C-alpha angles and dihedrals in degrees: 000000000000118000123194105219094191091063090068097044121073091233123094101182111082091209092063116109110244120214116234092239091055091048093050090046091052091049089051091052091050093050091048093052094041102046124045127193106314135183111235126182130208147123119285116245134173094007113188130176108203125214088251090063096251120132121224122187144128131241121207147170132196094292111029147006138205134199120247135197127192114189123224094252089064100030095058091066097049115106093195119070108199119232133200108286097015115142106226142165120226129197103214149153117240108235143152127244097229100200091061101020091235124152112235143162118244098213119215100176140000133211130183122243102168141291124294123255094249094051090047090053089048092053093046093052092044091053092047096050092042091054088053090057094246093135100044120127092233091073096047118112122223119243117244111252093219111022116198093206131015125207125206121201108198144099116290088226094052114120090216090063091067091052091049093049092048090050094048092046091051096045104032113010090161094063116091116233127211118195118208104200118215142143115276098184134043141047095299096041098094095052091045092052092048091051092049090052090051091050092050090052092050093050093046091197097133134053098215138015128220115205105197142170134155125253126283145136123306088263091054091051096040093105088070091057095068122124096219091051091050091052091047090052092047094049094046115121090207118076110252127205115200115215102168123151128330128323092273094049117097126184136175088253089062091058094044094048122089092242130011117216119200092227138009090254090054089050090056090050092050096055098041129065111219112257094224090052091050091048091049090049090048091052091049092049091048090052090048089050091050091049092048092047089051091050091049091052090049090051091049091049091049090050090049090052090052090051091050089050091052092047103087135156121269093245092053090045090052091048091051091049091050090051089048089049092053091049091050091048092051091048089049092052091048090047091052095050095044098072092053091047091048091048092052091049091050091049092050090050092049091050091051092049090047092051092050091045098045111114121243104231096190093052090045092052091050092050092049091052091049092049090048092054092046090050092051092051091047093050092048092051091046091051091050091052092047092049092050089050090050093051091048093049091047091053090049091048092049091052090052095044116122089226090067088055092050090049089061089063103272127129133205122222118208122189106233093207099051099020091226128126117262108235105165133036089238089069091067128079132182111275093023116136121226139174118231116207115203132178089267113033135323139263134214109221137178120218109235103158132023129197113183118213120175129199095006118158122230 
């Protein structure tokens, strides 16, 4: 395909000098007309989400890579947030970033196709070492609060080393620094770092180690995802602070280290106490020491005054003892008279209580006579009431007596066999013997003849 560049640039004469901005703009127009929306697959690398909401990352394969940008207007509707090592497919327009003349993809949408091989290996190793307990907090070593010497394990050409040295010089210029040079990228980097850590432990010339490297892609940081390096960090007798990559970068070395710092500069801040803070603390402790020394001198002076007060002349001491003897004698006299006085007071109180509590025999005799008379009257009245009740009940009983009924002309028939009263004519039979009770006496009769009459009036 042949493209006429001059057709997109507002210059007809080929001898005219073209500004770079015009050239980049023309290239962008050509790419926009030539390539439409296209699906492109690759592995995510260097993913960054800016404060503006735009996404910046790269996608790559085994042979090439290309930068991508996804603006906030598109990114806010994406459910999937790409991570380092993810295998994705992007639907994008091929464009050029004119200010820098860089080719990039303006991403419209993203879809997930799987994780990259490196990231899968990272997760597999992390799971294995974590199951072995290599990352547990129990095995972590505490950082010294005031290290006497700080060691740095990194490459002398690393840009992050300059940041670490500047930070340590600003915060703790009095602390010596030892740099342990090693490779931090490449196939042999992990074994070199592990060997350097072993050497630092054997020398024992530092109190803490900083393992640092600047940011980069997962390939650039892959030396810090080595199993042997993780075991060397975990078995180190010296505390190790990992400051590898940026805040979003995580490596196996971060998990194996005693403390993970988000950046190399932050690692330097973790291992060093700020000089101004130490000076301020020194001033405060000096002031506290001066105050405590002043208080101690005041206590000693007060104790000396008390000793001076106790140090008196023999004549004054004898006078004080005589005065004390007189006071003791007076207290003894008062103590001897007090029991007799208290006893007399108690005896007077007992006499008064006895006088008030002594019984009056005359009044008691009079009351007994009065109670006796009252009891006699009450008994007599009660007997009269009881006699009247008896007479009344006897009269009632006499009125209800069966004898009174018999005296009015009635008779009672008792069956001699059963002993029960005969109440109906049907209860009698010829030849049956009965007893007839009258008002005066009784008769034994035998029934010979019966004539039954019902409902006859007397």
